[in-house]
PADOTI-303158 format. One record per residue (C-alpha): residue in one letter; chain; x, z, y; residue number from 1. Coordinates in steps of 0.2 Angstrom, whole numbers, plus 5000, padded with zeros to 4 digits. Last residue first. Example, Ala and Ser with C-alpha at 12.3 -4.5 7.8 and 13.67 -1.06 7.14 Angstrom:
// residues 2
<rec><residuo>S</residuo><cadena>A</cadena><px>5068</px><pz>5036</pz><py>4995</py><num>2</num></rec>
<rec><residuo>A</residuo><cadena>A</cadena><px>5062</px><pz>5039</pz><py>4978</py><num>1</num></rec>
// end
This chain:
// residues 86
<rec><residuo>E</residuo><cadena>A</cadena><px>4853</px><pz>4914</pz><py>5043</py><num>86</num></rec>
<rec><residuo>V</residuo><cadena>A</cadena><px>4870</px><pz>4917</pz><py>5037</py><num>85</num></rec>
<rec><residuo>A</residuo><cadena>A</cadena><px>4881</px><pz>4902</pz><py>5035</py><num>84</num></rec>
<rec><residuo>G</residuo><cadena>A</cadena><px>4883</px><pz>4901</pz><py>5054</py><num>83</num></rec>
<rec><residuo>R</residuo><cadena>A</cadena><px>4902</px><pz>4899</pz><py>5053</py><num>82</num></rec>
<rec><residuo>N</residuo><cadena>A</cadena><px>4904</px><pz>4916</pz><py>5061</py><num>81</num></rec>
<rec><residuo>F</residuo><cadena>A</cadena><px>4892</px><pz>4924</pz><py>5048</py><num>80</num></rec>
<rec><residuo>K</residuo><cadena>A</cadena><px>4901</px><pz>4916</pz><py>5033</py><num>79</num></rec>
<rec><residuo>S</residuo><cadena>A</cadena><px>4918</px><pz>4922</pz><py>5040</py><num>78</num></rec>
<rec><residuo>E</residuo><cadena>A</cadena><px>4911</px><pz>4940</pz><py>5043</py><num>77</num></rec>
<rec><residuo>V</residuo><cadena>A</cadena><px>4904</px><pz>4941</pz><py>5026</py><num>76</num></rec>
<rec><residuo>T</residuo><cadena>A</cadena><px>4921</px><pz>4935</pz><py>5018</py><num>75</num></rec>
<rec><residuo>R</residuo><cadena>A</cadena><px>4931</px><pz>4947</pz><py>5029</py><num>74</num></rec>
<rec><residuo>I</residuo><cadena>A</cadena><px>4921</px><pz>4962</pz><py>5025</py><num>73</num></rec>
<rec><residuo>A</residuo><cadena>A</cadena><px>4922</px><pz>4958</pz><py>5006</py><num>72</num></rec>
<rec><residuo>T</residuo><cadena>A</cadena><px>4940</px><pz>4956</pz><py>5007</py><num>71</num></rec>
<rec><residuo>Q</residuo><cadena>A</cadena><px>4943</px><pz>4972</pz><py>5016</py><num>70</num></rec>
<rec><residuo>V</residuo><cadena>A</cadena><px>4932</px><pz>4982</pz><py>5004</py><num>69</num></rec>
<rec><residuo>A</residuo><cadena>A</cadena><px>4941</px><pz>4974</pz><py>4989</py><num>68</num></rec>
<rec><residuo>A</residuo><cadena>A</cadena><px>4958</px><pz>4978</pz><py>4996</py><num>67</num></rec>
<rec><residuo>F</residuo><cadena>A</cadena><px>4953</px><pz>4997</pz><py>4997</py><num>66</num></rec>
<rec><residuo>E</residuo><cadena>A</cadena><px>4946</px><pz>4997</pz><py>4980</py><num>65</num></rec>
<rec><residuo>R</residuo><cadena>A</cadena><px>4963</px><pz>4989</pz><py>4973</py><num>64</num></rec>
<rec><residuo>P</residuo><cadena>A</cadena><px>4973</px><pz>5001</pz><py>4983</py><num>63</num></rec>
<rec><residuo>T</residuo><cadena>A</cadena><px>4963</px><pz>5015</pz><py>4975</py><num>62</num></rec>
<rec><residuo>L</residuo><cadena>A</cadena><px>4952</px><pz>5025</pz><py>4985</py><num>61</num></rec>
<rec><residuo>N</residuo><cadena>A</cadena><px>4951</px><pz>5044</pz><py>4985</py><num>60</num></rec>
<rec><residuo>L</residuo><cadena>A</cadena><px>4944</px><pz>5045</pz><py>5003</py><num>59</num></rec>
<rec><residuo>A</residuo><cadena>A</cadena><px>4959</px><pz>5056</pz><py>5008</py><num>58</num></rec>
<rec><residuo>E</residuo><cadena>A</cadena><px>4971</px><pz>5044</pz><py>5000</py><num>57</num></rec>
<rec><residuo>I</residuo><cadena>A</cadena><px>4964</px><pz>5029</pz><py>5008</py><num>56</num></rec>
<rec><residuo>L</residuo><cadena>A</cadena><px>4964</px><pz>5039</pz><py>5025</py><num>55</num></rec>
<rec><residuo>R</residuo><cadena>A</cadena><px>4982</px><pz>5044</pz><py>5023</py><num>54</num></rec>
<rec><residuo>A</residuo><cadena>A</cadena><px>4988</px><pz>5027</pz><py>5019</py><num>53</num></rec>
<rec><residuo>T</residuo><cadena>A</cadena><px>4978</px><pz>5020</pz><py>5034</py><num>52</num></rec>
<rec><residuo>N</residuo><cadena>A</cadena><px>4986</px><pz>5034</pz><py>5045</py><num>51</num></rec>
<rec><residuo>K</residuo><cadena>A</cadena><px>5004</px><pz>5028</pz><py>5039</py><num>50</num></rec>
<rec><residuo>A</residuo><cadena>A</cadena><px>5000</px><pz>5010</pz><py>5041</py><num>49</num></rec>
<rec><residuo>S</residuo><cadena>A</cadena><px>4995</px><pz>5013</pz><py>5059</py><num>48</num></rec>
<rec><residuo>M</residuo><cadena>A</cadena><px>4976</px><pz>5010</pz><py>5063</py><num>47</num></rec>
<rec><residuo>A</residuo><cadena>A</cadena><px>4973</px><pz>4993</pz><py>5071</py><num>46</num></rec>
<rec><residuo>K</residuo><cadena>A</cadena><px>4972</px><pz>4984</pz><py>5087</py><num>45</num></rec>
<rec><residuo>T</residuo><cadena>A</cadena><px>4966</px><pz>4999</pz><py>5098</py><num>44</num></rec>
<rec><residuo>E</residuo><cadena>A</cadena><px>4953</px><pz>4994</pz><py>5111</py><num>43</num></rec>
<rec><residuo>G</residuo><cadena>A</cadena><px>4944</px><pz>4985</pz><py>5097</py><num>42</num></rec>
<rec><residuo>N</residuo><cadena>A</cadena><px>4928</px><pz>4996</pz><py>5098</py><num>41</num></rec>
<rec><residuo>E</residuo><cadena>A</cadena><px>4932</px><pz>5004</pz><py>5081</py><num>40</num></rec>
<rec><residuo>L</residuo><cadena>A</cadena><px>4950</px><pz>5008</pz><py>5085</py><num>39</num></rec>
<rec><residuo>L</residuo><cadena>A</cadena><px>4945</px><pz>5016</pz><py>5102</py><num>38</num></rec>
<rec><residuo>S</residuo><cadena>A</cadena><px>4931</px><pz>5026</pz><py>5093</py><num>37</num></rec>
<rec><residuo>I</residuo><cadena>A</cadena><px>4943</px><pz>5033</pz><py>5080</py><num>36</num></rec>
<rec><residuo>A</residuo><cadena>A</cadena><px>4955</px><pz>5038</pz><py>5094</py><num>35</num></rec>
<rec><residuo>M</residuo><cadena>A</cadena><px>4941</px><pz>5046</pz><py>5103</py><num>34</num></rec>
<rec><residuo>P</residuo><cadena>A</cadena><px>4936</px><pz>5056</pz><py>5087</py><num>33</num></rec>
<rec><residuo>T</residuo><cadena>A</cadena><px>4953</px><pz>5063</pz><py>5088</py><num>32</num></rec>
<rec><residuo>L</residuo><cadena>A</cadena><px>4966</px><pz>5059</pz><py>5074</py><num>31</num></rec>
<rec><residuo>G</residuo><cadena>A</cadena><px>4973</px><pz>5071</pz><py>5061</py><num>30</num></rec>
<rec><residuo>I</residuo><cadena>A</cadena><px>4969</px><pz>5060</pz><py>5045</py><num>29</num></rec>
<rec><residuo>L</residuo><cadena>A</cadena><px>4954</px><pz>5068</pz><py>5037</py><num>28</num></rec>
<rec><residuo>N</residuo><cadena>A</cadena><px>4948</px><pz>5076</pz><py>5054</py><num>27</num></rec>
<rec><residuo>G</residuo><cadena>A</cadena><px>4948</px><pz>5060</pz><py>5062</py><num>26</num></rec>
<rec><residuo>V</residuo><cadena>A</cadena><px>4937</px><pz>5052</pz><py>5049</py><num>25</num></rec>
<rec><residuo>D</residuo><cadena>A</cadena><px>4925</px><pz>5067</pz><py>5050</py><num>24</num></rec>
<rec><residuo>T</residuo><cadena>A</cadena><px>4924</px><pz>5066</pz><py>5069</py><num>23</num></rec>
<rec><residuo>Q</residuo><cadena>A</cadena><px>4921</px><pz>5047</pz><py>5068</py><num>22</num></rec>
<rec><residuo>S</residuo><cadena>A</cadena><px>4906</px><pz>5052</pz><py>5057</py><num>21</num></rec>
<rec><residuo>L</residuo><cadena>A</cadena><px>4905</px><pz>5049</pz><py>5038</py><num>20</num></rec>
<rec><residuo>G</residuo><cadena>A</cadena><px>4890</px><pz>5042</pz><py>5029</py><num>19</num></rec>
<rec><residuo>L</residuo><cadena>A</cadena><px>4901</px><pz>5035</pz><py>5015</py><num>18</num></rec>
<rec><residuo>I</residuo><cadena>A</cadena><px>4895</px><pz>5017</pz><py>5017</py><num>17</num></rec>
<rec><residuo>A</residuo><cadena>A</cadena><px>4894</px><pz>5018</pz><py>5036</py><num>16</num></rec>
<rec><residuo>R</residuo><cadena>A</cadena><px>4911</px><pz>5025</pz><py>5038</py><num>15</num></rec>
<rec><residuo>I</residuo><cadena>A</cadena><px>4919</px><pz>5012</pz><py>5027</py><num>14</num></rec>
<rec><residuo>V</residuo><cadena>A</cadena><px>4909</px><pz>4998</pz><py>5037</py><num>13</num></rec>
<rec><residuo>V</residuo><cadena>A</cadena><px>4915</px><pz>5005</pz><py>5053</py><num>12</num></rec>
<rec><residuo>L</residuo><cadena>A</cadena><px>4933</px><pz>5007</pz><py>5047</py><num>11</num></rec>
<rec><residuo>T</residuo><cadena>A</cadena><px>4933</px><pz>4989</pz><py>5041</py><num>10</num></rec>
<rec><residuo>K</residuo><cadena>A</cadena><px>4928</px><pz>4983</pz><py>5058</py><num>9</num></rec>
<rec><residuo>G</residuo><cadena>A</cadena><px>4941</px><pz>4994</pz><py>5067</py><num>8</num></rec>
<rec><residuo>N</residuo><cadena>A</cadena><px>4956</px><pz>4987</pz><py>5058</py><num>7</num></rec>
<rec><residuo>L</residuo><cadena>A</cadena><px>4965</px><pz>4996</pz><py>5044</py><num>6</num></rec>
<rec><residuo>R</residuo><cadena>A</cadena><px>4983</px><pz>4993</pz><py>5042</py><num>5</num></rec>
<rec><residuo>V</residuo><cadena>A</cadena><px>4993</px><pz>4990</pz><py>5026</py><num>4</num></rec>
<rec><residuo>N</residuo><cadena>A</cadena><px>5011</px><pz>4991</pz><py>5029</py><num>3</num></rec>
<rec><residuo>E</residuo><cadena>A</cadena><px>5015</px><pz>4999</pz><py>5011</py><num>2</num></rec>
<rec><residuo>M</residuo><cadena>A</cadena><px>5000</px><pz>5000</pz><py>5000</py><num>1</num></rec>
// end
């Protein structure tokens, strides 16, 4: 999982699926809710690799599960952006 970085869109989806608040996620990895908000709103490019690894571990995800979530989000986003979703 070296150098894997979590973007805001992926974090929003993960939080929604797991029913976590920005505060919950921040507490898991030692960030403030404001830092999580900035990430999710695109004001911060991506979570650091170190914090991404912390979150993956805290959520008890395997690297394969995390990669699957990211791939699914990108696929849906790509179809939506191409107008394939009606």
